[in-house]
N, C-alpha and C positions, 0 to 999 in steps of 0.2 A: 665303301669299305676301304680304308687306307691301309697301306702295307709298309712294313719296315724295309727301307732301301738304303743303299750306300751310293754316294756319288763323289766325283772328284771335283775339288775346287782349287783353282790356282790364283793366288794373288800375284799379279804380273809385275814386271820390273818397275813400271812407273809408280805403282802404289807402294811397293816395298821401299823405293827410293824416298817417297814422301812420308815414310813412317806410319802407314795406314793399317798395318797388320792387325793391331789390337782393335781398332775401330771396326774393321770389317768382320773380324771374328765375333765381336759383340753382336753384330746384326744377325749372324747365323744362330748364335746361342739364344738370342731373344725370340727367334722364330722356331725354337725347339729342334734345331739341328745340332746334334752332338758331334763335336770334333773328336773322332775316334783316334786319329793319328795325324801328326803334322810334322813338317820339317822345312827348314830354309835351305835351299840348295842353289847351285848355279849349274846350268846345263850347257852343253856345247851346241854349236849350230847343227851338227849331225844328229844329236839327240833330239833337238827341236824338230828337225826334218822328219825323223822317225815318228815322233809324237803326232805331228800334224799331217802325216801321210795322206789322210782322207781328203785333204785340201790341195794335194800337189798339182792338180790340173788348173787350179784357180790362179788368176793373175797376181793376187796378193800373197801367194804362198811363200816366196822368197823373203819378202819383208817381214812376214809373220815369224818365220824361223829366226831371222836376224834379231828381231825384237825380243822374242822369248828368251834368247840366249844372251841378251845384251847386259844383263845384270842379275842379281839374286832374285829368286822367286820363292814364294811360300806355298807349299802344296799341302792339301788337307784331304782326309777322307771324312766326308760329312755323312752322318747316319741319322735317319729319322723317318717318320711317316711320309711317304711319297717324296723322298729327298730330292730326286731328280727334278720334278716339276716345281717343288718349293724353291729349290736353289735357282732355277731358271727365272722364276718370277721375281725373286729377290735381286737378281743381277740386273734385269731390265734389258731393253733392246741393245744390240751390238753398238749402235750409234748413240752415244750419250745424249745427243740433242733430241733424239726420238724416244729416249727411255722415259718411262713414267716417273713422276715425282717420288722421291724417297727410295728409289731403287739404287743399288750400289753404283751402277754406271752413271746414273743421273747425278748422284752426290759426288763421285770421285773421278769419273772418267774424263779424260782430257780430249780425246778424239776417237774416231772409229777404230784406229789402230791401238792407241793407248787407252783402252777402255777398262783398265784396272783389274778385271777378273775374267777367268775362264771357268766354265762349268760343263760337265758332261751333258750331252743333249738326249741321251737315251740310257736305259738300263744296260743295254748291251755294250755301248761305248763306255759307260761308267766302269764296268768290269775290266775292260781293256786298259782304260786310262789309269785306274787304281793299280793294276798290276805292273804298269809301266814305271810308276814312281815308287811303289811299295812292293818290292819283291818279297813274297812271303817265305 
C-alpha cells in the first residue's frame, strides 16, 4: 500500500549552471511526483552548514557546504506516492559512476561531489528539510 508523501529535492549548483532544471523537473513529473512548490535561491555557507548539520562529523562536510553555497540552487517540494523512496531511486547512487543507467546522477552528475541533485533520505528528514527552505 503506497502512501502520499512529500520530500525535498535540490537541484545543485552544477546542474543549475548547466541549465538542467527543466530536464530534471520533467523526470520527476514523468514518475508521478508532483512539484508542489519550487524556487531558485542562493544560500550562504552558514545556511548550507545548518542544512547539512547531520554530516558535520564527516570529512567532506566543509566542501559540501562550500559547494552548495557556490551558486544558485533550485529547491522543490515533491509530492506523490512513496515520494521519498521514488525520488531516491530516480536520483541514483551518490557517485555518478556507480549510479544505475537513466538515473539523474548517471545522466547529469559530474563527480561524487557535483552529483547534480539532493533528496531527503527519510520521511523525518524530508519534514525538516522542507521546513528549512519553505517556512510555512
